[in-house]
N, C-alpha and C positions, 0 to 999 in steps of 0.2 A: 045646277047641282042635282045630285041623285041621292035619294034616301033609301037605305036598305037596312036589313037586320042581320046581325052576325052573332050567333050564340045567344039569341034573345035580347040583344042590345041594339038600339037604333044608332045609326051613324049617317052622316051626310058628307058626301065627297064630291069633288068636281067631276064633270063629265070627262071620260077618258081614263079615270083612275081604275085600278085593278082591285080585285078582292083582297089581295095581299096588302096593298096600300091602305085600304079601308080598315082592315083588321089591325094594322099597326097604329092607325089613328085611335083605335079603342084600347090600345095596349095589349092586344091579343097577338101573341107571337106564333107564327107559323114557320116550321122548319123548312129550309130550302138549301140546296147545294149549287144551283146553277143561276142564282139571281144576284144581281148587283145593282144598286140604285144608279140611275143615269144611263143604264144600258137597256136596249130592247130585250124583252123577255125571250128566254130560250126554251123554257118548258121541256127540258130534256131529262132532268133527274126524276121528276114526278114525285118528289118528296113533299111537295106543298099542296097535295090534292085536298079538296074539300067537297062537301055535299051541298048542292044547290037544289032547293025544292022545285020539283017539276022537271028536273033534268035527270034522265035515267042513267047517268054515268057520273063518276067523280071527275072533277075538273081541276086543272092546275091554277092555284090562286094567283100565281105570278103573271098569268097571261089572260085570265078570264075577266072581262069588264065588270065593274061594280055597277050593274044596271039598277035603275029605279025599281023598287018593290021586291028585290031579291031577298030570299030568306036563306041564310047560309049557316051550316054547321061545320065547325072546324075540328071537333074532337068526338067522333063517334067510333064505335067498334069497327065499322067498315073503313073509316078513314085511317085509323091507327093500323089496321091490318094491311091496307094498301101501301101506306108509307113504309112500314116495316119490310114488306116484300120488295119495294123499290130499292131500298138500301141493300137488302140481301142480294139482289140481282147485281148491283154495282160491286158488292164485295166478292161476288163469284169470280170476277175477273181481276181483282185487285192483287197486286204482287208487291209486297213490301213489309218490312219489319217496323212496327211502331217504335219498339225499344230493341236495343241490341241484345244478342244472346247473353252477353256478360252481365247486363243489368238484370235480366230475367233469372240468371243463375245465381245472383248474389242473394243470400238469405235476408239481407237488410234492404234489398232492392235499391241499392245506391246507383245514382246516375253516373256510371263509370265512363261512358263515352264523353260526357261533358267534362269530367275531371281531366281526362286524357287530352282533350282539345285545349283546355286551359293551361296545362303543363307545357304542351307543345308551343303555346304562345307566350311562355314565361310569365303567366299570370298565376303565380304560386299562391297568393292570398285567396284568390277566387277559387282555386282548386281545393284549398283546405275548407273553404266555406261550403263547397259542393259536397265534399265528403261528410262534413259534420251535419248536413241536413239529415243524414240517415245513419251515420256511424259516430257515436259520441267519443270513441277512443281510437282515432285514426293511426296514431303512431304505434299504439299497442298492437292493433290488429294488423298493421302493416308488417309486423314482425312475426306474428304467430298464426295468422289465418292460413288454413290449408288451401285457400284460393279456389273454391269451386267455380268462380267466374272464369278462371283461366282454362278450366277443363272443357268449357263450351265455347271458347274463343275460336272464331272461324280462321284466324290466322294460322292456327295449328295445322290446318289442312294444306297450307302452303309451305310452311317450314316449322316455326315454333310459335306458341301463343305469346301474346303481349305479357310483359312482366307487370301485371296489374297490381299485384300486392306490393311490389317494390315501389311502384309509382304512388300508390296510396300512402305508403310509409314516407316517401319523399315529400308529399303534400303536408303530412302531419309534422315532419321534422323541419321543413324549410318554408312553411307558409308565413313565417315571421311572427313576432310577438303580437303585432296588431292583427295579423291575418286570422288568428284564432278567434278574434272578436268580430269577424264578418260572417254572419250566418243569417239566413232567412228565418228569424226567430219564430214568427207566428204563421208560417205558411208551409209547415212540414208536409201537409197533405195537398197543397194547392196543385203541384205539378202532376200528382197521380190521383187527382180527384179527392173529394172530401164529402162533407154533407151535401154540397151542391149537386152531386150526382144522384143523391137520393131525392132531390127536390123535383116535383113534377113541373116546376116552372122553367127548368133548364131547357133551353132551345138550341138549335143549331144556328149559331150567330153568323152575321155577315162579317166580311173582313174589316178589321179595325186598324188602328194606327200602329206606329212602330213600337217595338219593344226593345229591351236591353240585350245584353249578352245572350246569344243562343236562343232568342225568343222569349226569355223570361223577363220579369221586372228587374230593375237594378237592385243589387244586393245592398241593403242598408247596413250600417254598423250594428253589431250585436249589442243590445242592451236589454235588460230585463224589463218587460212592460210593467205598467202599474200593478201593484199587488192586488190580487183577486179577492183576498180575504179568506181563501180556502187553504187548508193545511192538509198535507199528505204525509203519512208515516210509511217509510220504506224499510222493510226488514231484510237486511242482507246488503253488503257493500261489494258484491261481486260485479261482473260486467253488466248483468241484467239490471240490478238495482241502481248502479251508477248511471246507466243510460236512461232509465226511467226518471231519475232525479233531474238529469240534464234537460230533458225535453219538457218536463213539467215546469221547471223553473223558467224556461223560455216562454211559458204561457202565463207566467205571473203567479203561480201557486207556490206557497211555502213548502219546503221539503225537509224532513228530518230523516236521516238514515241511521238505523240501529243495527249494530253488528257486534257479534260476540268476540271478535278478534281485537288485537291491540292496534292494528293498522288496516285501513280499507284496501280492497282489492280482491278479496275472496280467493278463488282458485287461481287467479292470475298471480297472486303473491305466494300462495301456499304450495302450489304444485308445479310451477314452471321455473326451471333453473334460470339464474341471473344471466347466464351466457346467451340464452334465447330471448329473454325479456329483461333488459337492464332495469334495475329498480328505479333509477332516476327518470327513466322514460315513463314508467307507470305512475310515479309520484307526480310528475309534471302534469299528466293528463287529469289525475285526481284533483290536483290543485286548481286547475282551470274550472272544474265543476264546483269546487268549494268557493272559488272567487265569485261565482254567480249568486252565492247566498245560500247554498245547501249546507245544512248543519249535520255534522257527523257525531254520533254518540257511540263511542268505542266500549268494548267490554260489557255490552248489555245483551243478555240472552233472553229473548222473548219466549215465554213459557216457563221461565224460572225466575228471572229478575223482574220481569214485567209481563203482563198477560196480553193476549190479543184483544180480549174484551176491554181492557183499559185503553188500548190504543184506539179502538173503535169509538170509545166515548170521548177521547180527547182530540181526534182528528176527523176530518170530513171523509177521508178515504184511507185505506191501508193497502199496500202492495207487498205481497210475500215473495221475496226473491232469495229464499233461504238455501237454495241448493237441494240436492237429493235428500229425500226424507223416507224413513220407513213408517210403518203404521203406528208404532209407539211414539215416534217423534211428532207425527201429525196429531196424535191424540193429545200429547202434552201441549202442543201449540194451540189446539182447539179448532183446527180446520178440518173439513171433511176430506176424506181420502178416496181416490179412485184406484184403478188397477195399477197405473204406472206412476202416479204422483198425486198431488192435490187435485181435487175435483174442481174443474173450471171449464168455461166455454173456451174452445181453442181459438176462437177468433176475437172475442172481446176480452178474454182473460178474467172475466167475472166468475167468482165462486158463488155457491149458494148463499153465502153470507153477504147481505146487502153492503155495498161499498167496499168489499174486500176482493182484491185481485191476486192472481198467482201467476208467476212468470218464471222463465228459465228452467233450471234443473228441478225446481219444486213442482213443475207441471208435468215434465216428462224427461227422460234421460237425454242429455245433450252431449255432443262430441265437439261442437264448434263454439268458440266464444262469440263469433259473429252472429250466430243464431240467438245467443243470449242477449246480445246488444239489440238485435232486431226485436226481440220480445219486449225489451224495455221501451223502445221507441213506439212500438205499436200499442203497448199497454198505456203509455202516456196519452196517446190519442183517445183511447177509449175512456180513460180516467178523466180526461178533460171534458169529454161529453157528459160523463156522470156528474162532475162537479158543477157543470153549467145547467144541470137539470134537463138535458136533452136525452132523447132516446139513445141508448148505448148500442151502436152498431159496429164500432171498430173501424179501423182505417180501411178504406176501399182501394182496390187496385183498378187502374184504368184498363179498358179493353185493349188487347194487343193482337194486331194482325201479325202472324208469324209465317214466314216463307217456308221454313224448314230447311232441309238439306239442299245445298247448292251443288250444281254440277261443276266439273273442273273448269269448263268454259266460263261459267258464271263467277267462279272464284277469281279467275283471271280478270274478269270484267270489273269486279268491285275492287281488286287490288290496284287498279289505276289510280285510286285515291291515296294510296299509301306509299311510304318510302320503301324502296327495294333494298333492304339491308338486313343482315342477320340480327337475331335477338341480341340486344346490348347487355353486357355483363358489367357489374361495377368493377372498375379497374383496381380499386383499393380493397376489394373483397366484400363479401356479403355483409359483414359486420358493420361496415361503414356506409353501405348503400350507395345510391346514385349521387353523382354531382349534378349540377343544373344542366350541364351540356349533355350528360349521359341520359338524364331523364327526358330532355327534349328529343334527343335522337330516338329513344325507345318509343316515346309517345307518337312520333311521326310514322311508326310502323302500323298504326291502327287503321283498320279497314273501314271504319265509320259505318257500321252496320245499321245504326239507328237512323230513323227518318229525320230529315232536316226540319220538318214542320210537325213533329210529333205532338207538341203542346199547342199547336195552332191549326189542327186538322179538323175541318168541318165534317169530313166523312167519319172520323173517329168519334166525334161528338154525336153524330147521328146514330151510329151503332149503339152507343150507350143510352141515348135518350129514348130510342125506340125499342130497345131490347132485341135488336136484330141478331140473327145467327150468321156467323161468318161463312160456313160452308154449306148452307142449306141448298143452294142452287149450283154449287161448284161441281163440275164433272169434266172428265177428259183432261187434256193437257192445259197447263197454265202458261201465261205469258213468261218468256224468259226474263231473268234479271238483266237489265240493260241500262247503262249510264252513258248518256251523250254529253260529255263535258266540253263546253265551248271555251274559246279563247278569252272571253270576257268574264269567265267564272260562272256563267249560267249552266245549270245541269237539267237535262230532261230525262226523266225515267218513265218510259212509255207504259210500263206495267202498273204504275200508280195512277195513270190518267183515267178519269171517269167520263171523258168525252162531254163535259158540261158546256164547252164552247165559250166560256168566259174569256179565255185568252184571245180567241179569235175576235170576239166582239170588242174587247178593249183595243186591240190593234186597229180594228176598223173604225172605232170612234175617233181615234187620233189620225186616221188616214195614213197609218204607218205603211210605208212602201219598202220592201215588197210585202210585208205582213206574213201571216200564216193562215192555213186552212186545214180542212180534213182531207185525207186521202184514203183510199181503199174503203171497204165496207165490213160490217159485222165484226167478228172477233179480231180481225186484223186492222180495223180502222184506227187511225192515229193522227195527231196534228203534225203538220210538216210545213216548212217554208217552200217556196217555189223551187223547182228543179235547179240545181246548181248553186243554191244559196244555203248559207248556214243559218241556224237559229239566231246566233249572235247578230248577224247582219240583218236578218229579217225583223228582229225586235230591238234594233240598236237604240231607239228612242223610248221604247216603252217597256223594256225588260223588267225594271223594278216594279212598275205598276201591274204588269201581267203576273209576276211572281206573287205579289201581294193579293191578287184576286184569286189565284189558284186555290181551290178548296182542299187540296191534298198536297203532298210533297212531290207531285209530278214535275212541277217547274219550281226550281229553287236555286239559290246561290250555292256554289261549291263551298264557300266559306260560311259556316253557320252564323257568324257574327253579322253578316250582311242581311239576314232575313228581316224583312220589315223596314229596311233602311230607306226605301223609297215608297212613299205612300201617296195615293191619289188625293190631291188637295181638295177635290170636290166632296170627299166623304167626311 
């Protein structure tokens, strides 16, 4: 046995153990991208470097023996800088979109690619749940949204963009009566990070077990969690206020909406013609929010019938979703005014009044209801932090690697994943929308620009954890976008490969014949099967385990649902 000290703590390990293993025994997490328990160390990523007293260089913890008497430091300025630089070097060659352009272009940041895949697979209830994670009024917005997501759809460069708005409307209209009650109620920020990304304890994890649909946890039936004991007053029953109430109720907080009109809906009801937004559609979505336990108080004007001060005394938080205000109206309300609307932080939505938030048109002029809905969702996140006594930081967005503009050749390459058909139009007309067959056919046109492992990418985690910069070392030409789709559904994207060697070592451990190895050198180096062999044949017995080990989306299944379906039983 060897005794050593790591970060001032003594530990004893067996001869032959590494510093990484010794640190894990102490519960000290060291990030790594090229390590997997049970495999020989690769020491290729250099993200796990540490300082060892008496050694005049940083050493990789995954490969350096935990010798007797060593004194190791795992978190010094030099270590952090070296790890960050290592990740930045890897990112300089990385070519891939973490999230599709459509998702980045959506003001509510909805996971559009996932919704499209679910519709293509006739999983309409799951598609509705996906929409409702970020958009509280899917059937409404599916009819009135100007679809900024479609304006950035790459399919438009080939023929015409996906009918994303009509597909969202289809999910809202045809998800079924039970489908509307399938939502990830308490994980609105899990997929796009949350307070966990603020935590200094977040590390780059090792590959874990299988997950559910598209790499996420299975979606449970929607039910309001136990009452938190906190009460929120929401002033205004327009899209922003409705969305805030929806997501706060799903966190267990009691919500009362006060509105000066006789029916909720705000500008949706007052300014949109029924031909564009049928009132039964609006009423149905409002009723779903009411069914969660939200209380509506109609015909109550805050500032005349009741004061903001009284709401602050009676409730734990107040959200102002009152629409556009002038200085006189703000003064009557009792809220501080800025140049374009109420004074508030644009990320947390907190006003200078403690516990008072402002969203939607009350904050700044809005042209899109989807932006108002996004405000409501994001404010609910910040308000939940406030109600729990946590530091209010607001909803965080995950790091996104962005390819940018694709060449014509690259567009043809990614189009291999999509159906070669013209944009589908509803046969019965726009008023009736898609049938299930039409929705499926249109969904199959999607180019699937998002990464197959975006929520399980260790490289993405490393960038966030270390605060790395994407383009710090990038210069010259990038790798082309290339998809090598195999007959068994395995996909290799060379531009995403970080040359960690895990796939090679997994195949070697199982004595996979013919297996894979590295060819070429430098910028052009890549994994490859022996000449004349396909990847599918080379990894016939180990493809699932190799894909699970891959720290990025370089090796993945073409069908997103297969991700994580085959897991190494030794882990």
